[in-house]
MMTF fields as JSON, N, C-alpha, C and O atoms, coordinates in Angstrom:
{
  "mmtfVersion": "1.0.0",
  "mmtfProducer": "UNKNOWN",
  "numBonds": 175,
  "numAtoms": 176,
  "numGroups": 44,
  "numChains": 1,
  "numModels": 1,
  "chainsPerModel": [1],
  "groupsPerChain": [44],
  "chainIdList": ["A"],
  "bondAtomList": [4, 2, 8, 6, 12, 10, 16, 14, 20, 18, 24, 22, 28, 26, 32, 30, 36, 34, 40, 38, 44, 42, 48, 46, 52, 50, 56, 54, 60, 58, 64, 62, 68, 66, 72, 70, 76, 74, 80, 78, 84, 82, 88, 86, 92, 90, 96, 94, 100, 98, 104, 102, 108, 106, 112, 110, 116, 114, 120, 118, 124, 122, 128, 126, 132, 130, 136, 134, 140, 138, 144, 142, 148, 146, 152, 150, 156, 154, 160, 158, 164, 162, 168, 166, 172, 170],
  "bondOrderList": [1, 1, 1, 1, 1, 1, 1, 1, 1, 1, 1, 1, 1, 1, 1, 1, 1, 1, 1, 1, 1, 1, 1, 1, 1, 1, 1, 1, 1, 1, 1, 1, 1, 1, 1, 1, 1, 1, 1, 1, 1, 1, 1],
  "groupList": [{"groupName": "UNK", "atomNameList": ["N", "CA", "C", "O"], "elementList": ["N", "C", "C", "O"], "formalChargeList": [0, 0, 0, 0], "bondAtomList": [1, 0, 2, 1, 3, 2], "bondOrderList": [1, 1, 2], "singleLetterCode": "X", "chemCompType": "L-PEPTIDE LINKING"}],
  "groupTypeList": [0, 0, 0, 0, 0, 0, 0, 0, 0, 0, 0, 0, 0, 0, 0, 0, 0, 0, 0, 0, 0, 0, 0, 0, 0, 0, 0, 0, 0, 0, 0, 0, 0, 0, 0, 0, 0, 0, 0, 0, 0, 0, 0, 0],
  "groupIdList": [1, 2, 3, 4, 5, 6, 7, 8, 9, 10, 11, 12, 13, 14, 15, 16, 17, 18, 19, 20, 21, 22, 23, 24, 25, 26, 27, 28, 29, 30, 31, 32, 33, 34, 35, 36, 37, 38, 39, 40, 41, 42, 43, 44],
  "secStructList": [7, 2, 2, 2, 2, 2, 2, 2, 2, 2, 6, 4, 4, 4, 1, 1, 2, 2, 2, 2, 4, 4, 4, 6, 6, 6, 7, 7, 2, 2, 2, 2, 2, 2, 2, 1, 7, 7, 6, 6, 6, 6, 7, 7],
  "xCoordList": [175.746, 176.651, 176.487, 177.31, 174.974, 174.107, 175.042, 175.436, 175.561, 175.867, 177.762, 178.114, 178.667, 179.617, 179.419, 180.029, 178.645, 178.532, 178.579, 179.25, 177.255, 176.974, 178.278, 178.975, 178.592, 180.298, 181.354, 181.884, 181.645, 182.532, 181.663, 182.233, 179.928, 180.311, 180.803, 181.471, 180.357, 180.448, 181.67, 181.89, 182.534, 184.353, 184.97, 185.842, 184.17, 184.228, 185.034, 186.123, 183.903, 184.19, 185.62, 186.085, 185.909, 187.594, 188.636, 189.768, 188.479, 188.9, 190.31, 190.83, 191.135, 192.428, 192.258, 193.057, 190.799, 190.228, 189.354, 189.103, 188.82, 188.648, 189.638, 189.313, 190.463, 191.782, 191.882, 191.887, 191.942, 191.556, 190.231, 190.346, 189.115, 188.095, 188.156, 187.971, 188.636, 188.637, 189.315, 189.197, 190.323, 190.931, 190.561, 191.583, 189.173, 188.796, 187.623, 187.715, 187.108, 185.942, 186.677, 186.866, 187.021, 188.394, 189.041, 188.904, 189.945, 190.834, 192.389, 193.485, 191.639, 192.427, 193.057, 192.618, 194.742, 195.164, 195.455, 194.668, 196.25, 196.508, 194.973, 195.103, 193.825, 192.55, 192.381, 192.459, 192.158, 191.617, 192.191, 191.841, 193.143, 194.407, 193.635, 193.406, 193.431, 193.351, 191.828, 191.176, 191.612, 189.334, 189.928, 189.771, 190.554, 190.032, 191.848, 192.616, 192.174, 193.314, 193.427, 193.503, 193.426, 193.469, 192.331, 192.6, 191.832, 191.106, 191.19, 190.198, 191.85, 192.719, 193.08, 192.835, 193.736, 194.205, 193.544, 193.857, 192.56, 191.069, 190.598, 189.882, 191.257, 190.526, 191.385, 192.321, 190.332, 190.432, 192.332, 193.196],
  "yCoordList": [106.967, 106.838, 106.398, 106.603, 105.63, 104.69, 104.112, 104.148, 103.185, 102.528, 101.749, 100.644, 103.18, 103.25, 103.6, 103.038, 104.424, 104.578, 103.93, 103.97, 102.458, 101.127, 100.649, 100.682, 100.107, 99.595, 100.515, 100.478, 101.366, 102.328, 102.646, 103.226, 102.229, 101.769, 101.367, 101.678, 99.637, 99.161, 98.284, 97.367, 98.811, 98.67, 99.47, 99.318, 100.18, 101.793, 100.966, 101.189, 100.038, 99.463, 98.481, 98.124, 98.392, 97.291, 98.463, 98.239, 99.464, 100.662, 100.158, 101.228, 99.328, 99.393, 98.744, 98.691, 98.151, 97.233, 98.598, 98.568, 100.117, 101.403, 102.357, 103.522, 102.05, 102.051, 101.328, 101.794, 100.231, 99.494, 100.099, 100.954, 99.938, 100.368, 101.328, 101.208, 102.84, 103.951, 104.653, 105.61, 103.01, 103.547, 102.539, 102.024, 101.413, 100.787, 102.363, 103.371, 102.204, 103.866, 104.438, 104.182, 105.119, 107.05, 106.303, 106.395, 105.334, 105.167, 105.931, 105.823, 106.783, 108.63, 108.932, 109.733, 107.726, 107.474, 109.358, 109.969, 110.03, 111.721, 112.415, 112.766, 112.527, 113.291, 112.231, 112.894, 110.616, 110.621, 110.923, 111.323, 110.476, 111.131, 113.129, 113.634, 113.761, 115.136, 115.395, 116.431, 114.542, 114.808, 114.022, 114.802, 112.721, 112.206, 112.286, 111.437, 112.904, 113.23, 112.747, 113.46, 110.875, 109.639, 109.809, 109.93, 109.798, 109.872, 109.189, 109.407, 108.433, 107.991, 109.14, 109.246, 110.125, 111.556, 111.642, 110.897, 112.197, 112.633, 111.959, 112.553, 110.308, 109.488, 110.412, 111.205, 109.682, 110.561, 109.328, 109.386],
  "zCoordList": [147.884, 149.26, 150.884, 151.777, 151.01, 151.923, 152.558, 153.723, 150.963, 151.559, 151.906, 152.321, 151.414, 151.963, 153.576, 154.485, 153.695, 155.354, 156.054, 157.085, 155.36, 156.767, 156.925, 157.94, 155.586, 156.034, 156.456, 157.566, 155.498, 157.475, 158.729, 159.654, 158.903, 160.396, 160.951, 161.937, 159.874, 160.664, 160.739, 161.53, 159.617, 160.003, 161.401, 162.256, 161.112, 161.817, 163.585, 164.114, 164.002, 164.902, 165.704, 166.786, 163.45, 164.471, 164.167, 164.596, 163.614, 163.549, 163.131, 162.818, 162.953, 161.636, 160.322, 159.388, 160.447, 159.014, 158.26, 157.055, 159.403, 158.844, 158.306, 158.077, 158.159, 157.125, 155.548, 154.409, 156.003, 154.41, 154.075, 153.197, 154.464, 154.181, 153.062, 151.851, 154.234, 153.171, 151.655, 150.889, 151.963, 150.283, 149.858, 149.406, 149.573, 148.656, 148.703, 148.003, 149.247, 149.057, 148.182, 146.993, 148.762, 147.554, 146.847, 145.627, 147.417, 146.322, 146.267, 145.717, 147.258, 146.934, 148.344, 149.169, 148.52, 149.826, 149.795, 150.519, 149.209, 149.496, 150.367, 151.54, 149.787, 149.342, 151.305, 152.339, 151.356, 152.1, 153.787, 154.897, 153.12, 154.754, 154.923, 156.022, 153.765, 154.184, 154.342, 154.475, 154.302, 154.736, 156.203, 157.142, 156.651, 157.816, 158.447, 157.993, 159.054, 159.532, 160.967, 161.968, 160.881, 162.066, 163.348, 164.543, 163.112, 164.268, 165.218, 165.914, 165.682, 166.599, 167.346, 168.548, 166.574, 167.005, 167.66, 168.589, 167.884, 168.2, 169.67, 170.476, 169.905, 170.861, 172.161, 172.273, 173.033, 174.488, 174.296, 175.171]
}
């Protein structure tokens, strides 16, 4: 899971790409959404 975390961090900077990577890494859109309730919402 280290490789996935590394990509997640690099893409996290983009923000927009982070969603695309999530779909490719997890593949489960529904589960992914439940696990990550939009990080942007937590943004100040």
